[in-house]
N, C-alpha and C positions, 0 to 999 in steps of 0.2 A: 510433600517434603516436611511440612510443619508437623504433620501427624507422626511421621517416622521419627523426627527429632524429639517429639513429646514422649513417644514410646521408649526411645533410648534413655531419655532423661528419667522417666519413671522407673525403668529397669535399673538404672544406676542407683536409685534410692533403695530398691529391693536388694541389690548386690551389697550395698553398704550395710543393710540390716543383716544379711547373711554373715558378713565379716564380723559384725558385732555379736552374733549369737553363737557361731561355731569357732572352735580353736582354729588358728590361722592355717595350719596344714590342710585340715579337712575343708575349710572354706575355699582355699586355693584349688584343691583338687576338684571341687564341685564346679567352680566358676571357669576353670580351664577346660573342663570336659564339655564338648558340644551338646551332649544330651542334658547335662546339668543346666547349661544356659537355656536350652530349649524348654526345659521344665518351667523355669521362671518366666520365659517369654509367653508360654501358653497361658499361664495363670494371668499374666498382665493383659494379654489380648482379650481373653474372655471377660475380664473385669471391665475393660474399656470399650470393647467393640460388639459384644454379644447383643443381639437384637432386643431382648427383653431385659429390663433392669433386674439385677440379682440382689436379693436381700442378704443380710449377713449369714442367715442360716444356710442358704444355698451355697454361698462362697465357702463356708465351713465344710459343707458336704463335698465340695470339689477337692478341697485339701485333704480331707479324710480319704477320699477315693484315691488320691495320689499316694498317700501313705500305704493304704491297703494294697495298691498295685505294686509298690516297691517291695513290700514284704512278700507278696504272692510270687514275684519274679524269682525269689530265692528257691522256690520249689522245695522248701523244707517243711514237711508236715508238722513239725513241732515248733516252728517259729510263727508267731501270729501277732496281729494287732487287734486290740479291743477298744472300741470307741468308749467315750467317757461313761455312758450309761452301763455298758457291759462291764467295764472295769470296776464300777461301783459295786455291781453284783458280786464280782470275784472277791472284793475285799470283805463283803458280808460273809461269803462262804468261808473265807480263810479264818474269820473270827469264830466261825462255828455257830453263829446265831444271827437271826434277823427277825423282822416283824412281818408276818404274813398270815396265811389262813390255815397252814398245816396240811398241805396236800403235796404229794409228789407228782410231777408232770412229765409227760413225754410228748414228742411231736405227734400231731394228729394226721399229718400228711407225709407221703413218702419223701418229699423234698426237704423235710426238717422244719416245715412251717406249722403253724397252728399249735394247739395244746389240748391234750386230753389227760384226765386224771388217772394215774396208775394206782394210787392208794391214798387214804386219808389217815391222819395221825390221831390216835385216840385222845379224846379230851380237848382237842383244839377246834377252832371255829368251823372248818369244813366238815368235820365229823359230826359236831353238835347240830349243824344246820341240815344234815341229811344228804350231803354230797356223796357220790359213790364212784368207785373205780369204773372207768369206761365212759363217764360223762365227758362230752366234747365241749370245750369252751368256745362259745360263739362271740360273746361281747364282754368287755370289761369297762365298767362305768359308761355304758351306752355306746362304746366304739367297737366296731367290727375288728376282731383280732385273728380271724381264721386264716389270713394270708401272711401274718407276721412271723418272723423267726421266733422259735421257742423262747429264746432269752429275752426278746422284747415283751412277750406275753408275761413272762415271770416278773420282769421289771415293773410292769403295770399293776400286777397283783400285790407285790410287796410295797411297803410304804412306812409311814410313821406309826408308831404304837398308838392305838386308840382311835385311828381314823377308819372311816368306812370305805368299803369297796363293794360294788354291785357286780355280780357275775351271772351272765346268762349262759345256760348249757343246753345241749341236746342230749337226751337220754333215750337209748334204744327202748322201744315199746311204749314210749310216752308220746301222745299225739302233738303236743305243743311244747315249745322250749320252757325250761324252768328257770326262775330268777331267784338268786340268793343274795341277800344283803348281809354282809359280814363285817365284823370289827376286827382289825388286825391285832394280833397278839404276838408275844415273843415266841419264836420257834427255835429250839435248839437242834442242831444237826446231830443225830445219833449215828455214829460211824461203826459201832461195835454191837454185835448180837451174840448171845450166849445160849448154850444148852448143855445137857448132860445125859450120857448114856452109861448107866451103871456108875463105875468109879472113873469114867473117862469124861473129862470136860471138853467142851467145844466152844471155840471163839472164832467168829467170822469178822474180819475187818474189811469194811466196804470201800474205804478210801483213806488216803494219807493227806487229804486236801484241806485240812483245817488244823488249827493250833490246839484243839481239844482231844486229838486222837490219843496222845500219850496218857492223859489223865483218864480217859474212858477205858483204855486197855488196862491200866493199873487197877481200876475199880472192878473190872470184869474178872481179872485174875484173883484178886482178893476175895471176891464173892464166891468163886468156884472153889478156892482153897478152903474157905469156911464150910463148904458143903462136903468136904472130904475127898476131892478128886485125887487120883494117884497119877494120872497120865493126861495128856492134852493133845487135842487136834486143833491146829491153827490154820484157818481157811483164808487163803488170799485169792481165791477164784473170783474172776470178774472185777478185781481191784486194779484200776488203771493207774494207781500211783498218786502223786501229789507232792508234798513238801519233803525235801531231802532231809531236813533236820528231824522231821517226824519219823522218817524211815530209820534214821540212826537211833532214835530213842526206842523204837519198837524192837529193832535187832538187839539193842543193849539189854532189853528186858529178858532175853533168853541166853545171853553170852556172858561169860565171866571176864574175859579179857581179849585183847587183840584188836587190830584194825577191822573196821566194818566195811569201809568203802574207800577207794582211792578216786581222785579226780584228775583228769588229764586235760589241761588247757593247751593253747597254742604253744606255750613256752615251758610248762611245768607239770610234772606228775607228783602228787603228794597225797598223804593220808588226809582224808577229809574229817573222819571221826573214828573214835575207838570206843570199845565197850567200857562202861563206867566201873565195872567190877562189882556191881550191886544188882545181879539179875533178880527179876521178880518171880521167875519160874525156872528151876533147875532140874525138874523131873523129866521123865521120858516124854517125847513129843514127836509129832510128824507135822509137815506143812503141806497143804493142798494148793495146787496151782492149775490153771488152764490157759488156753490161748489168749485170754483177755487179761491175764496177770501181767502187769507192765510196770516199768520204771521203779518206783520205790518198793513195789511188791517183789521185783526181781532183785533189788538190793538186799532185802531181808532174806528172801529164800536163798540167794547166792551165798550170803555170809554164813547162814546156818548149814548149808550144804558143804561149803569149803572146810568148815571146822568139824564136820561130822557130828554136829550137834543134833540134827534132825534129818530124817529121810524126807525127801521131797517126792510127793506122790501126785500123779495126774498127767496133764498134757504139757508139751513144750510151751514155754511162755512166749509172750508177744515179741520180745526183743527190742525194747526201747532202752538203749544203753547210753543215751545222751541226756544232759540236763540243761534247763533254761534259766536265765536270769531275767527277772521282770524289771522294766524301767518305766517309771511314771513320767509321762510326757507333759509338755507345757499346757496342752488342751484338756488335761485330766484323763486322757486315754492311757493305754498301757501297751508297751512293746514287750513281748515275751520272746526272747532271743536265745537260740542254742549257743552256749558259750563253752561247754565242757562235755567230755565223755566220762562216764564212771566205770570203774573196774572193781571186780570182787576182791576179797582178801588175797586170793591167789593170783590176782591181776589178770583175771579173765575178762576179756571184752565181749559183751553179748549183744551189742547193737546189731539189729537185723538178723541175729542168730538165735537169740533166746536161750533160756536155760533148759537143759535136758533133765527131766526128773530122774530120780534114782529108781523109781518104779513107775512105768508108764501105764496109764489107765485112761480110757476115753471118757470124757464127761458126758454122761447119759441123761442128765437132768432135763435137758431141753433139746431133744434131737431135731435136726432140720426137717421141717414138714415136707411131705411129698407134694410136688407141684409139677404141672406140665402145661405146655401150650403147643398149638399146632394150627395148621391152615390147610386149605385145599379140600375140605370135606363138603359134601352137598349141603347147601343152606338148610338149616333146621334139622339136620340129621342128628340122631342120637349115637354117640360113640362110647364104646366100652373099652377101658384100658385096665390091664392087670399088671401089677408090679409087686414082687415079693408076696404073692399070694393074695393080694388085696385088689379087688375090682371096683372101679369107680365109673360112673356114667356121666357124660357131659353132653351138652347140646351145642351144635355149631350155630353161629349167628348168621345173619343175612349174607355176610361175605365169606362164609365157610370157615371162619376162625373159631377156635375153641380154647378154653383155659380151665384149669382146675388148681386150686390150692387148698391143701388140707388145713383145717383150722389149727392154730398154734395152741399148745397147752399153756394155760395161764400159770405164772409163777405163784405158788402158794404164799399168801401174805399172813404174817403173824398177827395175833390179836393185839399184842402189846409191842410197842417199840422196844427194840433191843432183845426181843425174844426170837431165837432161831427156830426155823422150821426144818426138822431133820427127817428125811424120807429115805430110809435104807433100801426100799424096793426100787426106787427110780434113780438112786445116786450111787453109781458103781465106784466112784472115787472114794466117797465117804465109807462105803462098805469095805473097800480094800484097806483103808486107813485103820478101821477098827480091827481087822484081821491082823495087821502089822503090830498094833499096840497090844493086842491080847496075847500075841506070841512073845512079847517083851516082858522080862521079869524085873 
């Protein structure tokens, strides 16, 4: 009985703290809801009665788990919680610069864990030390990172300017792991790459995810204009979006006037931003999109399409027509919460629908590799399979199972950051864009 009384008394303290932290209506809703009361009771019981003593770090992990579970229960793919360390990385990315080694990373494992190097940036520590695309990171400062989420590996590699980081990698064809000791330097995120085909300029925008996008785009347009371009290809393929204000700035670079995007909240639909009246490029242009063009990419493409400013060429876009508001939390983490829907200048809603291009062309740069799997073959049997005129041979394992996956073609990497790789033979969308602009006077 005493234990129950103590628990109730302790819970009373927690409830008082809830009242102190939350506005009164929200606090009352939480405390009058049996599940809200249960949440507080569970935390209190674990803290008091769990067999092993729990240090502060473990208690913090419990609370972060509760936060993550609450957000996950919304089943909204665009609402998320970032723990403090990941939130810190996001702030660095938003600034468009950080201190690291100058390498782009991707997950090493199918579940999103581990890290392997996709490319190294010219003149920065990773490239100067001899690290290569394809290197799989095994350890950072002596700690195994092969099972960590990619963002955790990134967080360990980044750090303060001038500090050292030791990275052990596995390289195909090398019998033993390689160890690199690097000194962190300033790395600027380059979001824009450019090229030129005759008098047609090409600009690819990879992200809207940092505050330097607008300035980098202006610099790219100025440089191409100085080279005498007469027409422009603006490539938003594989650009998943980012900051709404950067989307407004980019659309404004090509529009003379008018609303760029509307936002609709629970209670209000209004113009979010309008063209500044000072376009950076007013010549002929086309916009390239594919199924990975999302969010701010769709805002820009939708605005240019609605005004007839540029033909949109490629595949139907992803269809992310909602926007999030980031909230910094008391623990340093960040809640990214869907709070509005955006609409094109003609008030088209494209969430889950996507934008339909004016000219539809399949993206042929990286076709889906041929793969197969099967079972029921005699153990060790050699099996021949022919598809589209191509024959492959695979061997069944001891259980009669067999698989085959065609190697994926590597994306060509430029020698210099910001330099676009243009491949007309493999890129049907780019080829169609050139045809469209060459037919324009």
